[in-house]
BAVOVEX-264883 format. One record per residue (C-alpha): residue number from 1; x, z, y. Coordinates in steps of 0.02 Angstrom, whole numbers, plus 50000, padded with zeros to 5 digits. Example, Ala and Ser with C-alpha at 12.3 -4.5 7.8 and 13.67 -1.06 7.14 Angstrom:
// residues 2
(1, (50615, 50390, 49775))
(2, (50684, 50357, 49947))
// end
This chain:
// residues 394
(1, (59522, 43709, 52142))
(2, (59488, 43587, 52001))
(3, (59397, 43424, 52039))
(4, (59307, 43339, 51895))
(5, (59373, 43173, 51834))
(6, (59199, 43102, 51865))
(7, (59215, 43138, 52052))
(8, (59382, 43049, 52060))
(9, (59313, 42901, 51964))
(10, (59167, 42890, 52084))
(11, (59286, 42898, 52233))
(12, (59387, 42751, 52166))
(13, (59227, 42654, 52130))
(14, (59167, 42677, 52308))
(15, (59335, 42623, 52380))
(16, (59333, 42464, 52275))
(17, (59153, 42428, 52325))
(18, (59190, 42433, 52512))
(19, (59103, 42298, 52612))
(20, (59239, 42236, 52728))
(21, (59210, 42166, 52902))
(22, (59313, 42025, 52975))
(23, (59481, 42065, 53052))
(24, (59498, 42114, 53234))
(25, (59511, 41974, 53363))
(26, (59672, 42040, 53439))
(27, (59848, 42061, 53370))
(28, (59867, 42244, 53419))
(29, (59772, 42407, 53393))
(30, (59671, 42396, 53554))
(31, (59509, 42369, 53456))
(32, (59546, 42513, 53337))
(33, (59619, 42533, 53164))
(34, (59672, 42363, 53103))
(35, (59595, 42284, 52948))
(36, (59762, 42252, 52863))
(37, (59812, 42435, 52878))
(38, (59650, 42500, 52804))
(39, (59654, 42373, 52663))
(40, (59831, 42425, 52619))
(41, (59774, 42606, 52617))
(42, (59622, 42565, 52510))
(43, (59722, 42468, 52381))
(44, (59842, 42614, 52358))
(45, (59702, 42745, 52360))
(46, (59600, 42655, 52227))
(47, (59744, 42615, 52108))
(48, (59904, 42719, 52123))
(49, (59859, 42876, 52220))
(50, (59852, 43035, 52115))
(51, (59748, 43179, 52186))
(52, (59804, 43291, 52042))
(53, (59976, 43310, 52122))
(54, (59901, 43384, 52280))
(55, (59782, 43490, 52177))
(56, (59929, 43562, 52079))
(57, (60024, 43603, 52240))
(58, (59873, 43694, 52308))
(59, (59839, 43786, 52145))
(60, (60020, 43845, 52138))
(61, (59990, 43944, 52298))
(62, (59899, 44111, 52318))
(63, (59728, 44065, 52385))
(64, (59586, 44180, 52430))
(65, (59409, 44183, 52499))
(66, (59339, 44315, 52615))
(67, (59176, 44327, 52711))
(68, (59184, 44346, 52900))
(69, (59025, 44350, 53005))
(70, (58925, 44285, 52858))
(71, (59037, 44136, 52821))
(72, (59160, 44110, 52678))
(73, (59337, 44085, 52744))
(74, (59466, 44008, 52628))
(75, (59648, 44046, 52660))
(76, (59821, 44032, 52585))
(77, (59923, 44192, 52594))
(78, (60108, 44187, 52548))
(79, (60207, 44346, 52573))
(80, (60394, 44336, 52600))
(81, (60513, 44426, 52482))
(82, (60614, 44482, 52634))
(83, (60589, 44654, 52710))
(84, (60517, 44666, 52884))
(85, (60446, 44490, 52879))
(86, (60334, 44455, 53028))
(87, (60152, 44413, 52986))
(88, (60102, 44241, 53052))
(89, (59934, 44152, 53051))
(90, (59947, 43962, 53063))
(91, (59796, 43855, 53109))
(92, (59772, 43670, 53071))
(93, (59675, 43545, 53176))
(94, (59567, 43389, 53161))
(95, (59569, 43277, 53062))
(96, (59650, 43410, 52959))
(97, (59657, 43541, 52825))
(98, (59781, 43665, 52754))
(99, (59868, 43514, 52676))
(100, (59951, 43487, 52846))
(101, (60038, 43656, 52839))
(102, (60099, 43659, 52658))
(103, (60275, 43600, 52700))
(104, (60311, 43743, 52821))
(105, (60267, 43882, 52698))
(106, (60434, 43892, 52609))
(107, (60544, 43871, 52764))
(108, (60449, 44011, 52850))
(109, (60431, 44133, 52703))
(110, (60599, 44094, 52623))
(111, (60716, 44056, 52769))
(112, (60878, 44091, 52674))
(113, (60842, 43939, 52565))
(114, (60833, 43832, 52721))
(115, (60991, 43884, 52813))
(116, (60913, 44025, 52913))
(117, (60926, 44214, 52911))
(118, (60822, 44336, 52810))
(119, (60782, 44421, 52976))
(120, (60683, 44265, 53024))
(121, (60559, 44279, 52879))
(122, (60371, 44272, 52899))
(123, (60223, 44320, 52792))
(124, (60115, 44164, 52811))
(125, (59925, 44154, 52817))
(126, (59847, 43979, 52829))
(127, (59657, 43979, 52840))
(128, (59540, 43831, 52825))
(129, (59439, 43822, 52985))
(130, (59250, 43846, 52966))
(131, (59175, 43684, 52903))
(132, (59343, 43618, 52844))
(133, (59413, 43604, 52668))
(134, (59366, 43749, 52557))
(135, (59294, 43863, 52692))
(136, (59107, 43879, 52708))
(137, (59005, 43760, 52815))
(138, (58915, 43848, 52958))
(139, (58726, 43831, 52940))
(140, (58692, 43888, 53118))
(141, (58779, 43851, 53282))
(142, (58902, 43972, 53360))
(143, (59065, 43943, 53268))
(144, (59161, 43881, 53419))
(145, (59348, 43900, 53448))
(146, (59331, 44072, 53529))
(147, (59232, 44134, 53379))
(148, (59364, 44068, 53260))
(149, (59499, 44153, 53363))
(150, (59409, 44320, 53344))
(151, (59383, 44290, 53158))
(152, (59570, 44261, 53132))
(153, (59606, 44433, 53203))
(154, (59479, 44507, 53083))
(155, (59564, 44414, 52941))
(156, (59739, 44474, 52984))
(157, (59683, 44654, 53004))
(158, (59587, 44643, 52840))
(159, (59751, 44592, 52757))
(160, (59830, 44751, 52825))
(161, (59932, 44673, 52964))
(162, (59932, 44787, 53116))
(163, (60053, 44675, 53214))
(164, (60062, 44487, 53196))
(165, (60093, 44320, 53283))
(166, (59998, 44155, 53281))
(167, (60043, 43969, 53283))
(168, (59949, 43806, 53295))
(169, (59937, 43624, 53349))
(170, (59784, 43519, 53393))
(171, (59629, 43630, 53372))
(172, (59749, 43757, 53300))
(173, (59837, 43762, 53468))
(174, (59672, 43788, 53560))
(175, (59617, 43926, 53441))
(176, (59789, 44007, 53450))
(177, (59787, 44003, 53640))
(178, (59612, 44080, 53641))
(179, (59680, 44219, 53531))
(180, (59808, 44241, 53671))
(181, (59670, 44243, 53802))
(182, (59573, 44374, 53702))
(183, (59738, 44469, 53683))
(184, (59694, 44590, 53543))
(185, (59823, 44732, 53537))
(186, (59881, 44675, 53365))
(187, (59937, 44503, 53427))
(188, (60119, 44508, 53485))
(189, (60130, 44327, 53543))
(190, (60095, 44146, 53501))
(191, (60184, 43982, 53469))
(192, (60105, 43814, 53513))
(193, (60160, 43635, 53490))
(194, (60015, 43568, 53596))
(195, (60017, 43684, 53747))
(196, (59873, 43686, 53870))
(197, (59973, 43664, 54030))
(198, (59864, 43559, 54144))
(199, (59793, 43651, 54294))
(200, (59609, 43618, 54330))
(201, (59640, 43493, 54472))
(202, (59767, 43393, 54371))
(203, (59656, 43393, 54216))
(204, (59505, 43336, 54317))
(205, (59603, 43197, 54402))
(206, (59669, 43130, 54236))
(207, (59494, 43133, 54162))
(208, (59425, 43035, 54311))
(209, (59558, 42901, 54298))
(210, (59631, 42939, 54470))
(211, (59811, 42890, 54508))
(212, (59944, 43024, 54484))
(213, (59937, 43153, 54624))
(214, (60080, 43145, 54749))
(215, (60223, 43268, 54735))
(216, (60239, 43268, 54546))
(217, (60412, 43274, 54469))
(218, (60464, 43135, 54349))
(219, (60421, 43244, 54197))
(220, (60253, 43293, 54271))
(221, (60208, 43112, 54311))
(222, (60245, 43058, 54132))
(223, (60137, 43200, 54064))
(224, (59997, 43154, 54184))
(225, (60000, 42970, 54138))
(226, (60002, 43009, 53952))
(227, (59855, 43129, 53972))
(228, (59761, 42999, 54072))
(229, (59786, 42872, 53932))
(230, (59720, 42998, 53806))
(231, (59564, 43029, 53909))
(232, (59532, 42846, 53952))
(233, (59577, 42759, 53789))
(234, (59634, 42880, 53657))
(235, (59499, 43008, 53620))
(236, (59344, 42906, 53580))
(237, (59320, 43010, 53423))
(238, (59318, 43169, 53527))
(239, (59174, 43105, 53635))
(240, (59076, 43047, 53482))
(241, (59095, 43212, 53389))
(242, (59073, 43314, 53546))
(243, (58908, 43232, 53587))
(244, (58830, 43167, 53425))
(245, (58923, 43229, 53270))
(246, (58772, 43221, 53155))
(247, (58758, 43033, 53181))
(248, (58920, 43004, 53085))
(249, (58837, 42984, 52915))
(250, (58946, 42833, 52881))
(251, (59105, 42935, 52863))
(252, (59018, 43054, 52743))
(253, (58959, 42909, 52636))
(254, (59107, 42788, 52638))
(255, (59284, 42839, 52588))
(256, (59358, 42693, 52685))
(257, (59249, 42735, 52835))
(258, (59316, 42912, 52830))
(259, (59496, 42853, 52812))
(260, (59483, 42733, 52959))
(261, (59403, 42867, 53069))
(262, (59541, 42991, 53026))
(263, (59680, 42866, 53058))
(264, (59617, 42831, 53234))
(265, (59677, 42995, 53309))
(266, (59809, 42944, 53435))
(267, (59913, 42789, 53463))
(268, (60082, 42861, 53413))
(269, (60016, 42943, 53254))
(270, (59928, 42782, 53207))
(271, (60086, 42681, 53230))
(272, (60180, 42800, 53116))
(273, (60043, 42797, 52983))
(274, (60022, 42608, 52986))
(275, (60210, 42586, 52960))
(276, (60201, 42702, 52809))
(277, (60071, 42591, 52727))
(278, (60181, 42440, 52762))
(279, (60319, 42520, 52658))
(280, (60423, 42603, 52794))
(281, (60499, 42775, 52769))
(282, (60435, 42899, 52896))
(283, (60405, 43086, 52913))
(284, (60242, 43062, 52819))
(285, (60210, 42976, 52654))
(286, (60058, 42879, 52595))
(287, (60015, 43027, 52484))
(288, (60024, 43148, 52630))
(289, (59896, 43046, 52725))
(290, (59781, 43022, 52577))
(291, (59793, 43204, 52522))
(292, (59717, 43254, 52688))
(293, (59581, 43122, 52684))
(294, (59540, 43156, 52501))
(295, (59518, 43344, 52524))
(296, (59389, 43306, 52660))
(297, (59301, 43180, 52548))
(298, (59296, 43294, 52396))
(299, (59230, 43443, 52495))
(300, (59109, 43333, 52595))
(301, (59166, 43413, 52758))
(302, (59175, 43261, 52872))
(303, (59021, 43312, 52972))
(304, (59040, 43500, 52962))
(305, (59216, 43477, 53031))
(306, (59156, 43357, 53166))
(307, (59036, 43487, 53235))
(308, (59182, 43591, 53300))
(309, (59192, 43466, 53443))
(310, (59007, 43488, 53480))
(311, (59023, 43677, 53474))
(312, (59156, 43673, 53610))
(313, (59086, 43534, 53719))
(314, (59092, 43598, 53897))
(315, (59157, 43769, 53845))
(316, (59345, 43749, 53829))
(317, (59455, 43602, 53874))
(318, (59578, 43523, 53755))
(319, (59734, 43523, 53862))
(320, (59697, 43636, 54011))
(321, (59770, 43803, 54062))
(322, (59666, 43941, 53982))
(323, (59742, 44100, 54052))
(324, (59854, 44166, 53913))
(325, (59937, 44327, 53971))
(326, (60036, 44375, 53814))
(327, (60207, 44303, 53764))
(328, (60205, 44117, 53724))
(329, (60331, 44001, 53641))
(330, (60315, 43814, 53673))
(331, (60391, 43670, 53574))
(332, (60374, 43495, 53645))
(333, (60384, 43350, 53522))
(334, (60415, 43181, 53605))
(335, (60272, 43089, 53521))
(336, (60143, 43223, 53554))
(337, (59992, 43164, 53654))
(338, (60090, 43215, 53809))
(339, (60261, 43295, 53837))
(340, (60222, 43460, 53923))
(341, (60343, 43487, 54069))
(342, (60435, 43653, 54081))
(343, (60372, 43676, 54259))
(344, (60190, 43670, 54204))
(345, (60223, 43776, 54049))
(346, (60297, 43912, 54160))
(347, (60143, 43908, 54272))
(348, (60022, 43908, 54126))
(349, (60108, 44048, 54031))
(350, (60172, 44191, 54140))
(351, (60260, 44264, 53987))
(352, (60344, 44105, 53925))
(353, (60478, 44166, 53804))
(354, (60534, 43998, 53733))
(355, (60527, 43817, 53787))
(356, (60614, 43675, 53696))
(357, (60602, 43486, 53693))
(358, (60635, 43407, 53524))
(359, (60714, 43238, 53492))
(360, (60587, 43178, 53364))
(361, (60415, 43218, 53298))
(362, (60236, 43195, 53352))
(363, (60063, 43271, 53354))
(364, (60061, 43326, 53172))
(365, (60226, 43419, 53184))
(366, (60204, 43540, 53038))
(367, (60161, 43393, 52925))
(368, (60285, 43265, 52990))
(369, (60435, 43372, 53041))
(370, (60414, 43536, 52946))
(371, (60597, 43588, 52958))
(372, (60603, 43561, 53146))
(373, (60439, 43652, 53174))
(374, (60495, 43796, 53063))
(375, (60656, 43811, 53163))
(376, (60555, 43814, 53323))
(377, (60436, 43948, 53260))
(378, (60584, 44056, 53207))
(379, (60675, 44034, 53372))
(380, (60520, 44045, 53479))
(381, (60454, 44208, 53408))
(382, (60619, 44294, 53368))
(383, (60617, 44403, 53523))
(384, (60450, 44481, 53471))
(385, (60512, 44553, 53307))
(386, (60570, 44715, 53385))
(387, (60392, 44749, 53441))
(388, (60323, 44750, 53264))
(389, (60333, 44938, 53247))
(390, (60295, 44978, 53429))
(391, (60135, 44975, 53531))
(392, (60102, 44810, 53618))
(393, (60090, 44821, 53807))
(394, (59970, 44702, 53895))
// end
């Protein structure tokens, strides 16, 4: 993956040529990503940011391309040096790329270097979703989350893995849960850090803006209110991409337009990111954020990635119960879109094998808190390791 210097020069030129609007008329983020934040990002992106560092990190990893159902699928594949490592496929989300998962590779494949046991090792496969990063861009419709879930099983079997597990957050969580719904015999279990735990009536009520149903526990009421906020005020991008993704030419043509659109994911993530560009030290760095935006810019995948929302519009919910029957491990980070209550996780996943609430971390857990997420994946899937050499019972 070697980008020409001319492309990077053109990127910097476009950033510097941005036509800026006036600042927002409020003092908070209620009108969207604030002008000061984006201007701080743009100054750094155009002057000090170095894409070559990210490029070198990617090129140091074993990367491959394979064709599945007529589409090129890019993936990173790092095998552990430890015997009996458990194969694991990890899926990113939007606005994302494999850049989000790079920090968990070593903790998962090389656990002894991170204070864990060799018996907790994983062989790690991290694919780029169709239309994202270095994977091919679908030229016809049909690559929805269920299709991707089936393709990941093809990929793992093609790599020779007859038993494996899966992990994901954001779209990665939805795809991973759909793998659990499809329940191929090779899949031992899944780990999610954005579990779909809302029953249909609860999900519908939150979407409609109705008050919290009576009889909810304190934890359930908090989750409901957070979900309601997401639906009412926090997922404008989801509606736009779900309904009219092709109209978003602006984010394919303007680096700053793309950056602003990517920053406006959820309130807690935005607060973290804006602090980073004000000089604060957080789980993410300015380079982390720009690596992810830049890979999308350089591969021109803003719109091909956006169409994933359109593909799934009306087919599968973001946060609802989907009917996973295989073993599931759940990790709840406090600044996730909603803190999934144990009671709802137990209802959603009849074979819940792990549930833990963390003290810190948000929606982009693999990126922001890689050590914590790695610990959770190890602990959550540990009980499935004995099944690696035995038939899976469904």
